[in-house]
N, C-alpha and C positions, 0 to 999 in steps of 0.2 A: 316429430313423427318419423318413424323409420319402417321400411318394409321388411318383413321377416317371412321366410319361407316355412310353410308347415310341412314337415317330412311326409306325413301320411297322404296328403292330397297334392303336394307340390304346388300349392297355391301361395301367392304372396298376400299377406294381410298387413295392414298398417298397425304398428305398435307405437304407443306414445311413451317416449323415454324422456323424463324431465331432465333438463340440462343443469338444474340447480339441485344439489344435494346438501342439505344443511349440515356443516361439519360439527363435530363434537366440541364441547367447551374446552377439552384438553388440547385438541388440535389447534383451535384458535389461540389459546393461551401460549402454547409453545411457539406458534408462528409469530405472534406479536413480540414475544420475548426475543426471538432470534432477530427480527427486523430491527427493533430498537437497540438490541445488544450489538448488532453489526455496526450501526451508526455510532453508538457510544464507543466502540472499540477503536474507531478511527480518530476520535476527538484528540487523544493524547498525541497522535502523530501530527495532526493539524497544529496543535498548540506548540509542539516542539519546533516545527518549521517556522511558524510566525514569530515566536519569541526569539529564536536565534537569527531570524531573517536570512536563513540559508538552508539549502537543501543538499548541502555537501554530505557525501557518504551514501546517498541514495542512488541506486543504479537505474538508469533510464530504461534499460532493456527489461528489467524486472517489471517496471510499471507498464511498459508497452505490452508485454506478454500477458500481464494480469488483466489489462483492459481488453485485449483481444479475447482472452479466455472468458471473461465475464460477458462480453457481447455474444459470443458463440453459444454459451450456456443459456443466455436469455432467449435467443432465437430458437434454440432446441426446445426449451420449455414452452415457448409460445406456440410452436407447431404441435407438440404432443398434447398441450392443454388448450388447443384452440376452441374446443367445444365449450369449455368453461369461460374462455375470453369472449367468444361471440354471444354467449348467453346474457352478457351484460345489457344487450339491447332489449331484453325481455323482462328483466327483473330490476329491483330497486338498487340504488347505489350501494347501500349497506350490504345487501346480499351479494352484489357483484364483488365487493371487496372480500367478503368471507369466502366466496367461491374461487378466488384466485390467489389465495395466500401463498402458495408455493411459488408462483410466478412473481409475486410482489417481493418475496424474500430474495429472490435472485436479482431483481431490479434494484433493491436497496444496496446490494453489494456493488453492482455496476455504478450506481450513483456515487457511492463513497470513493471508489477508485478514480472516477472522473474528477472529483474534487481534489483528491490526492495528487493527480497528475497536474491539475491546474496550479496548485500551490507550488509544486515542484518547479514549474516553469516560471511562475511569478518571482519566486525567491531563488532562482538559479544563481549560484555564487560565481561571479565573474572575476573575483580577485585572483591574480596570478599566485602560483605557489612555486616551490623549488622544482617540482616535477612538471608543472604545466604553465605555459605562458598565457597571456590574456587572449592571444589569437586562437590557441587551442581550446580555450574556454568558450569562445564565441562559436567555434566550429561544433563543439559538443552541444551547445544550446540549439543550434540549427538542426543538428541530428535529432534532438529531442522533439522539436516542432515537426520535423519530417515524419518521424515515427508515429506521432499522434495523427497526422493527416492520413497516413497509409492505413492505420488500424481503423479509423472511422470510415474511410472510403470502402475498404474491404467488407466491413460489417454492414454498411449500407447496401452494397451490391448483393450480399448474401441474403439480407432481409427482403430486398425487392424480388430476388429470384424465388424465395419462399412464397411470396405473395402471388407471383405469376403461376407457380406450380399449383398452389392452392386453387386459384381461379379455374385452372384447366383440369386438375385431377382430383381436388378435394383432399382433405387431411387424412382420410382413411386409406388412401392408396398406398401400395407398397413402396412406390417411389418416394412419396413424402415421408413415410416412416423411416426409410433408409437414409434419406437426406438429413432428417433430424438426428438420427443416430450417428451419422457421419460428423455432423457438427459437434455432437456431444463427445465423440471419441477424439476429435481434433482439440476440443477444449481440454480434455483429460491429458492429452499429450503436452499441450502448452503448460498446464499446471505442473506437470511432471518436471518441466525445465524452468518454470517461472522463477523460483527462488534461487536457482543456480547462479545467475549473474550477481545477485545481491550477496550470496554466500561468498563468492569470489571477491567482490569488492570489500566486504567486511574483513575477510581474511587478509587481503592485501593491505588495507589501512590499519589493521589490528585495532579497530575501533568501530562502534556502531554509528558514529557520526551523528547526523540528524535523524537517523532511523530510530523510531520509538520502540524500545523494548517492551514498554507497558502495553502498547498496541498488540504486539505479538503475544504477550501473555494472556491478554483478553481474548484473542482470536483462537487460541489453542482449544479451550473447551467449547468455544463457539463452533469450530469446525466439526467436532464430534456431535454436537447438538444438531447441526444442519444435516449431517449424515443420518441421524436417527429420524429427524422430521421428514426428510425427503424419501428415505428408503422404507421406513417402518410405517409412519403415520400417513404418508402420502402415496406410498407404493409407486414411487417414480422409477423410471428406467435407470439402470445402473450407470449409464453415461451421464446422468444428471448429478448423482451424488458421489461418484468415484473421485472426481477432481478434488473434493474436500479432504479425502483421505491422504492424497499425495501432498496437498497443502499442509496438512497437520504434520506430516513427517518432516518436511523441509523446514517448517517454522521451528520445530523442536531443535533441529540442528543449528539453526540461526541463533536461537535464544541461548543455547549452551555455549556457542562461540562468543557471543557478546558478553556473557557472564564471565567467561575465562579471561578475556581481554580486559574487562573492567576490573576484575580482581587483581590482575598483574599490574595495571596502572595504579590502582589504589595502594597495593603493597609497596610499589616503587616510591610513591609519594610519602609513605610512612617511614622510610629509611632514616635512621638516626633520631626518630621521635620516640617518646615514651610509649610503652605498651598500653593498650586500651582494654577495658573490660569487655565482656560479651555485648552488653547493651550499648555502650558507647561505640564499640567497634562496628556493631551492626548499623547504627545510625550513620556513622562516618562513612561506611562503605556505600550506602545508598544515596547519601548526599554528595559524594565525591563526583566531580566533573573533571574530565581529563584536561580541558582547555583552561581551567582556572590556574592563573599563575604560570603561564607558559614560559619556560626558561629561554632567554635570549642573550646571546653572547655580546660583549661590549662592541666588537667591531661590526656585528650584524645590526645592533641598535643604532650605531652611528650611520651605517649605510642607509637604514630606513629613514633616519632623521634628515639625511642629506638628499633624499628623494625630492626632486623638484618637478615631477611630472605634472602636467596640467590637470586641474580638477582634484588633485590629491590634497587631503587634509594637511599632509606634511609638506606639500609643495609650496604652501604660502610662507613657510619659514625659511629664512635665509640661512646659509651655511654658517655654522659657528667656527670661528678660528681664533685660538687654537682649539683642538678637539676637547669635547666635554669631559670633565672629571665625573666620578661617581656621584658626588654630592650635587653637581649641577643638574643632573637628570631630574631631581625632585622639583626644580623650579619651572619645568616645562609644563604649560597649561594643557597640552594635548593628552597628557596621561592623567587618568583619574586616580591611579594608585601605583606607587613604585615601592618595591620591596627589595632591599639589597641582600645578597648572599656573599659576604666577603670571603667565607671559607673556601668556596669552590670557584671563585672568580667569575661568577655569573650575576647578572642583574635580572631579576624577575619582574616583568612588566605586564600589567593588565591594561589593555587598551580600552 
């Protein structure tokens, strides 16, 4: 019930406004497709990290910004759609779910990003590289944990503040509306820069690493569909759907970059080999993985084999003296496959 003033008499009369409006079948279908499509689009990324047991190549700041943006957008939607959310106390569970499809769609994105961040931390690659020592890797992982804690704490504070303001002012007050719009604009700004760290990391590494291009390709049409659902079918505020436009643009840039780097690596691997037809070349291009058969020079291979650091798989092996010849590498049990390239003086080793 809500009191409405009658202009002629200036009297306030109670008007019943139902909090539940049965959405159309088209709206329900589009919303469910977006929700399950969002979850499905992240599955390739989860599989990529778990299979490789590494999150190398994924920028932690991209994940932290994405999580903060998703939290802020969810709070924004919760405030603007609070009438529908609170209506769940008066209607059935099924009608509650149907009444809050737009909020559920945003929460599904938040859930997927949280799982993404969790896998990133679980499979954080601590192996040292030429550019990073193991100490710098540990520092990077601590920064990732700290970023997660900061994002969660800030989001929790903002949600509690929204609850306090609602208790004192109500959702229809100008202050609450401006607060929700402020969160939406903040989320929009975060999305604007969300993929910039990942674009920089991919450009620097000249490779997608553990970042799933398939996930990006699935999310491109998904972003456009979310914009249509939120802006057209759900009549949401522009601060709710505008972040998905910025996300679409940046993901297009990232996909193009990954495709270019992948093509360059594939073409480099095909040097000196017979030309392929269109069909075989197409299959070879998409099956190619940069890390397969990584070239390793003789002296670098011996340096790795002489590594006696504690806990290392190579550390249990005693140093060979004299140095190993090429044919002796094949006798080592720690290598599952060894392929010699005598022509260029390199030994290609797959660990």
